[in-house]
MARBA-3410 file (N, C-alpha, C, O; in Angstrom, 1 decimal):
119
123.3,151.2,-28.9,123.8,149.8,-29.0,123.1,148.9,-28.8,123.2,147.9,-29.5 ~ 121.9,148.9,-27.6,120.7,148.4,-27.3,119.8,148.6,-28.4,119.0,147.6,-28.6 ~ 119.8,149.3,-29.1,119.0,149.2,-30.6,119.5,148.8,-31.9,118.8,148.7,-32.9 ~ 120.7,148.6,-31.9,121.7,147.6,-33.1,121.2,146.2,-32.5,120.3,145.5,-33.0 ~ 121.8,145.8,-31.6,121.4,144.1,-30.8,119.9,144.0,-31.0,119.4,143.2,-31.8
119.3,144.9,-30.5,117.7,144.5,-31.2,117.2,144.0,-32.1,116.6,143.0,-32.1 ~ 117.8,145.0,-33.4,117.7,144.8,-34.4,118.2,143.9,-35.2,117.7,143.7,-36.3 ~ 119.5,143.0,-34.6,120.0,141.9,-35.2,119.3,140.9,-34.5,119.4,139.7,-34.8 ~ 118.7,141.2,-33.9,118.1,139.8,-33.0,116.8,139.6,-33.8,116.4,138.5,-34.3 ~ 116.2,140.9,-34.1,115.2,140.8,-35.2,115.3,139.9,-36.5,114.7,138.9,-37.0
116.5,140.7,-36.9,116.8,139.9,-38.3,117.2,138.5,-38.1,117.0,137.8,-39.2 ~ 117.8,137.8,-36.9,118.1,135.8,-36.9,116.9,135.9,-36.8,116.4,135.4,-37.8 ~ 116.0,136.4,-35.9,114.7,135.6,-35.6,113.6,135.5,-37.3,113.1,134.6,-37.9 ~ 113.7,136.6,-37.5,113.1,136.2,-39.0,113.7,135.8,-40.3,113.1,135.7,-41.4 ~ 115.0,135.4,-39.8,115.5,134.5,-41.1,115.2,133.4,-40.6,114.5,132.7,-41.4
115.6,132.9,-39.3,114.9,131.7,-39.0,113.5,131.2,-39.4,113.4,130.3,-40.2 ~ 112.5,131.8,-38.9,111.7,131.5,-39.1,111.3,131.4,-40.7,110.5,130.6,-41.0 ~ 111.9,132.3,-41.6,111.5,131.7,-43.3,112.0,130.8,-43.5,111.5,130.0,-44.3 ~ 113.8,130.5,-42.9,114.4,129.1,-43.4,113.3,128.4,-43.0,112.8,128.1,-44.1 ~ 112.6,127.7,-42.0,112.3,127.0,-41.0,110.7,126.9,-41.7,110.3,125.8,-41.4
109.9,127.6,-42.5,108.9,127.5,-43.4,109.3,127.0,-44.5,108.8,126.0,-45.0 ~ 110.1,127.7,-45.1,110.5,127.2,-46.7,111.3,125.7,-46.4,111.1,125.1,-47.4 ~ 112.2,124.9,-45.5,112.4,123.8,-45.5,111.2,123.2,-45.2,111.1,122.1,-45.8 ~ 110.3,123.5,-44.7,109.1,122.6,-43.9,108.4,122.3,-45.2,107.9,121.2,-45.4 ~ 108.4,123.3,-46.1,107.5,123.1,-47.6,107.9,122.4,-48.4,107.2,121.8,-49.2
109.4,122.4,-48.4,110.4,121.3,-49.5,110.0,120.5,-48.9,109.0,119.9,-49.4 ~ 110.3,119.9,-47.6,110.2,118.6,-47.2,108.8,117.8,-47.3,108.7,116.6,-47.6 ~ 107.7,118.6,-47.0,106.4,118.5,-47.4,106.0,118.0,-49.0,105.2,117.1,-49.2 ~ 106.7,118.6,-50.1,106.7,118.6,-51.6,107.4,117.0,-51.6,106.8,116.0,-52.1 ~ 108.4,116.9,-51.2,109.3,115.7,-51.4,108.6,114.6,-51.1,108.4,113.7,-51.9
108.2,114.7,-49.9,107.3,113.4,-49.0,106.3,113.2,-49.8,106.1,112.0,-50.2 ~ 105.5,114.0,-50.2,104.1,113.8,-51.3,104.1,113.0,-52.7,103.3,112.2,-53.1 ~ 105.3,113.5,-53.2,105.9,112.7,-54.2,106.2,111.7,-54.2,106.1,111.2,-55.3 ~ 106.9,111.0,-53.0,107.5,110.1,-53.0,106.5,108.9,-52.9,106.4,107.8,-53.5 ~ 105.5,109.7,-51.7,104.5,108.6,-51.1,103.0,108.3,-52.6,102.2,107.3,-52.8
103.2,109.5,-53.2,102.5,109.2,-54.3,102.2,107.9,-55.8,101.2,107.5,-56.3 ~ 103.6,107.6,-56.1,103.7,106.5,-57.0,103.3,105.3,-56.0,102.4,104.5,-56.5 ~ 103.9,105.0,-54.5,103.8,104.2,-54.3,102.3,103.7,-53.2,102.1,102.6,-52.9 ~ 101.3,105.2,-52.8,99.9,105.0,-52.7,99.3,104.4,-53.6,98.6,103.4,-53.4 ~ 99.6,104.9,-54.8,98.7,104.0,-56.0,99.0,103.2,-56.5,98.2,102.8,-57.2
100.2,102.7,-56.4,100.5,100.9,-56.2,99.8,100.4,-55.3,99.0,99.5,-55.7 ~ 99.7,100.8,-54.1,99.0,99.9,-53.2,97.6,99.9,-53.3,97.1,98.9,-53.0 ~ 96.6,101.0,-53.6,95.6,100.9,-54.0,95.3,100.6,-54.9,94.2,101.0,-55.3 ~ 95.8,99.9,-55.6,94.9,99.1,-57.2,94.8,98.1,-56.9,95.6,97.3,-56.4 ~ 93.2,98.1,-57.0,92.3,96.9,-56.7,93.1,95.2,-56.9,93.1,94.1,-56.2
93.8,95.8,-58.3,94.4,94.8,-58.7,95.7,93.9,-58.3,96.2,93.0,-59.0 ~ 96.1,94.3,-57.2,97.5,94.0,-56.8,97.1,92.6,-56.2,96.1,92.3,-55.6 ~ 98.1,91.9,-56.5,98.3,90.3,-56.2,99.6,90.0,-55.4,100.7,90.7,-55.4 ~ 99.3,88.8,-54.8,100.5,88.4,-54.3,101.1,87.3,-55.1,100.1,86.7,-55.6 ~ 102.4,86.6,-55.4,102.4,85.9,-56.5,103.6,85.0,-55.7,104.7,85.5,-55.6
103.3,83.8,-55.3,104.5,83.0,-54.7,105.4,82.2,-56.0,104.9,81.6,-56.9 ~ 106.7,82.4,-55.7,107.3,81.9,-57.1,107.7,80.4,-56.9,107.8,80.2,-55.7 ~ 107.8,79.7,-57.5,108.7,78.2,-57.1,109.3,78.1,-58.5,108.7,77.9,-59.6 ~ 110.6,78.2,-58.3,112.1,77.7,-58.6,111.8,76.4,-59.9,112.2,76.5,-61.0 ~ 111.2,75.7,-59.5,111.0,74.4,-60.3,110.0,74.5,-61.2,110.2,74.1,-62.3
108.6,75.1,-60.9,107.6,75.4,-62.0,108.0,76.6,-62.8,108.1,76.4,-64.1 ~ 108.1,77.6,-62.2,108.4,79.1,-62.9,107.5,79.8,-62.7,107.1,79.5,-61.6 ~ 106.7,80.8,-63.3,106.1,81.7,-63.4,105.1,81.7,-64.7,105.4,81.7,-65.9 ~ 103.9,81.7,-64.1,103.0,81.2,-65.7,102.8,82.2,-66.0,102.5,83.0,-65.2 ~ 102.9,82.4,-67.8,102.5,84.1,-67.6,101.1,84.0,-67.7,100.7,85.2,-67.8
100.2,83.2,-67.8,98.7,83.1,-67.6,98.3,84.0,-67.1,97.6,84.8,-67.7 ~ 99.0,83.9,-65.3,98.7,84.4,-64.4,99.2,85.9,-64.3,98.9,86.5,-63.3 ~ 100.0,86.4,-65.4,99.9,87.9,-64.8,98.9,88.7,-65.4,98.2,89.4,-64.7 ~ 98.8,88.8,-67.0,98.1,89.9,-67.6,98.2,89.1,-69.4,99.0,88.5,-70.0 ~ 96.9,89.6,-69.6,97.1,88.8,-71.0,98.2,90.1,-72.0,98.7,91.2,-71.8
98.1,89.3,-73.0,99.2,89.9,-73.9,100.4,90.7,-73.2,100.7,91.9,-73.4 ~ 100.8,90.0,-72.6,102.5,90.7,-72.1,103.5,91.0,-72.9,104.1,90.3,-73.7 ~ 103.8,92.5,-72.3,104.5,93.3,-73.3,106.2,93.3,-72.6,107.3,93.1,-73.1 ~ 105.8,93.7,-71.4,107.0,94.1,-70.0,106.6,93.6,-68.5,105.6,93.7,-67.7 ~ 107.6,93.0,-68.5,107.8,92.7,-67.0,108.8,93.1,-66.2,109.3,92.1,-65.8
109.4,94.2,-65.4,109.7,94.5,-64.6,109.9,94.0,-63.2,108.9,93.7,-62.6 ~ 111.1,93.8,-62.7,111.4,93.1,-61.5,112.0,94.3,-60.7,112.9,95.0,-61.2 ~ 111.5,94.6,-59.4,112.3,95.8,-58.5,112.2,95.4,-57.2,111.2,95.2,-56.6 ~ 113.9,95.3,-56.6,113.8,94.8,-55.2,113.5,95.9,-53.9,113.2,97.1,-54.2 ~ 113.6,95.7,-52.8,113.0,96.2,-51.4,113.4,97.8,-51.7,112.6,98.7,-52.1
114.5,98.0,-51.6,115.2,99.4,-52.4,114.2,100.2,-53.4,113.7,101.2,-52.9 ~ 113.9,99.9,-54.4,112.7,100.2,-55.5,114.1,100.0,-56.9,113.9,100.7,-57.9 ~ 115.0,99.4,-57.0,116.0,99.2,-57.8,115.4,98.0,-58.7,114.9,96.9,-58.3 ~ 115.6,98.4,-60.0,115.0,97.7,-61.1,116.2,96.4,-61.7,117.0,96.5,-62.7 ~ 115.9,95.3,-60.8,116.9,93.8,-61.0,116.7,93.2,-62.2,117.5,92.4,-62.4
116.0,93.3,-62.8,115.3,92.5,-64.3,114.8,93.0,-64.9,114.1,93.8,-64.2 ~ 114.5,93.1,-66.1,113.5,93.3,-67.0,113.6,92.4,-68.0,114.6,92.1,-68.5 ~ 111.9,91.7,-68.5,111.9,90.8,-69.5,111.0,91.3,-70.5,109.9,91.6,-70.2 ~ 111.5,91.3,-71.9,110.4,91.7,-72.6,109.9,90.6,-73.4,108.7,90.6,-73.9 ~ 110.9,89.3,-73.5,110.2,88.2,-74.5,109.8,87.1,-73.7,110.5,86.9,-72.7
109.0,86.5,-73.7,108.1,85.8,-73.0,107.6,84.2,-73.9,107.0,84.3,-75.0 ~ 107.8,83.2,-73.4,107.0,81.7,-73.2,106.1,81.8,-72.7,105.7,83.0,-72.3 ~ 105.5,80.6,-72.4,104.3,80.4,-71.6,104.7,80.5,-70.0,103.9,80.6,-69.1 ~ 106.2,80.4,-69.8,106.8,80.2,-68.9,107.7,81.4,-68.4,108.2,82.0,-69.4 ~ 108.1,81.8,-67.4,109.2,82.6,-67.2,109.7,82.3,-65.7,109.1,82.4,-64.6
110.9,81.9,-66.1,112.1,81.4,-64.7,112.4,82.7,-64.7,112.3,83.4,-65.7 ~ 112.9,83.3,-63.0,113.4,83.8,-62.6,114.3,83.6,-61.5,114.3,84.3,-60.4 ~ 115.2,82.2,-61.8,116.5,81.6,-61.1,117.4,82.8,-60.7,117.9,82.7,-59.6 ~ 117.6,83.9,-61.7,118.9,84.9,-61.5,118.5,85.8,-60.1,119.3,86.5,-59.6 ~ 117.4,85.7,-59.7,116.8,86.5,-58.2,117.0,85.6,-56.6,116.7,84.4,-56.5
117.4,86.4,-55.9,117.9,85.9,-54.9,116.5,85.8,-54.0,115.7,86.7,-54.4 ~ 116.2,85.1,-53.0,115.8,84.5,-52.1,114.9,85.7,-51.6,115.6,86.7,-51.4 ~ 113.9,85.9,-51.4,112.9,87.7,-51.3,111.9,88.2,-51.7,111.2,87.3,-52.1 ~ 111.6,89.1,-51.7,110.5,89.5,-51.7,110.5,90.9,-52.3,110.8,92.0,-51.8 ~ 110.1,90.7,-53.7,110.2,91.7,-54.7,108.7,92.8,-55.3,107.6,92.5,-55.0
108.9,93.7,-56.0,107.9,94.3,-56.9,108.2,94.1,-58.2,109.3,94.1,-58.7 ~ 106.8,93.8,-59.0,107.0,93.3,-60.2,106.1,94.5,-60.7,105.4,95.0,-59.9 ~ 106.2,95.0,-62.2,105.6,96.2,-62.7,105.2,94.9,-64.2,106.1,94.3,-64.8 ~ 104.1,94.8,-64.6,103.5,94.0,-65.8,102.5,95.1,-66.6,101.4,95.6,-66.4 ~ 103.7,95.0,-67.8,102.9,95.6,-69.1,102.1,95.2,-70.1,102.7,94.5,-71.0
101.0,95.4,-70.2,100.6,94.9,-71.3,100.4,95.5,-72.6,100.2,96.7,-72.6 ~ 100.4,94.8,-74.0,100.5,95.4,-74.9,99.6,96.5,-75.5,99.8,96.9,-76.6 ~ 98.5,96.9,-74.6,97.5,97.9,-74.7,98.2,99.0,-74.0,98.0,100.1,-74.3 ~ 99.3,98.5,-73.0,99.4,99.9,-72.2,98.9,99.7,-70.8,99.4,100.6,-70.1 ~ 98.1,98.7,-70.2,97.7,98.6,-68.9,98.9,98.3,-68.4,99.7,97.6,-69.1
99.2,98.8,-67.2,100.3,98.5,-66.4,99.2,97.8,-64.9,98.1,98.1,-64.6 ~ 100.1,96.9,-64.4,99.6,96.1,-63.0,100.7,96.1,-62.2,101.8,95.9,-62.7 ~ 100.5,96.2,-60.6,101.7,96.1,-59.8,101.5,94.9,-59.2,100.4,94.6,-58.8 ~ 102.4,94.2,-59.0,102.3,93.0,-57.8,103.4,92.5,-56.9,104.6,92.7,-57.1 ~ 103.0,91.9,-56.3,104.3,91.5,-54.9,104.8,90.0,-55.6,104.1,89.3,-56.2
106.1,89.7,-55.4,106.4,88.4,-55.7,107.6,87.8,-54.6,108.6,88.3,-54.0 ~ 107.2,87.1,-54.6,107.7,86.3,-53.1,108.5,85.0,-53.6,107.9,84.0,-53.9 ~ 110.1,85.1,-53.7,110.8,84.0,-54.4,111.0,83.2,-52.7,111.4,83.8,-51.6 ~ 110.7,82.1,-52.9,111.6,81.3,-51.7,112.5,80.0,-51.8,113.1,79.6,-50.8
END
């Protein structure tokens, strides 16, 4: 009887250790993947903060040359606006007051990330 109980206890401990180590590895992999894009965007030396004025709009010459695409993301990372046709000024009046991240892509394929604050 004691051998069987000991064997069962040993198997439970072994299973627990294997499960915890596997779970830890998965958590590490997920956190590394999720922080990679954030870190690469934050480490970009070209990061700018733009204060948006509803009356004046956003001048495209302040963003990037040969603008192809502009995507606006909210604090949760959801894309709330995407623009691919531009004049000299972009009006973002449909956005609520707050801070956003914008991704700007040029026709050459260059991508910049910026912070946008709409008052």
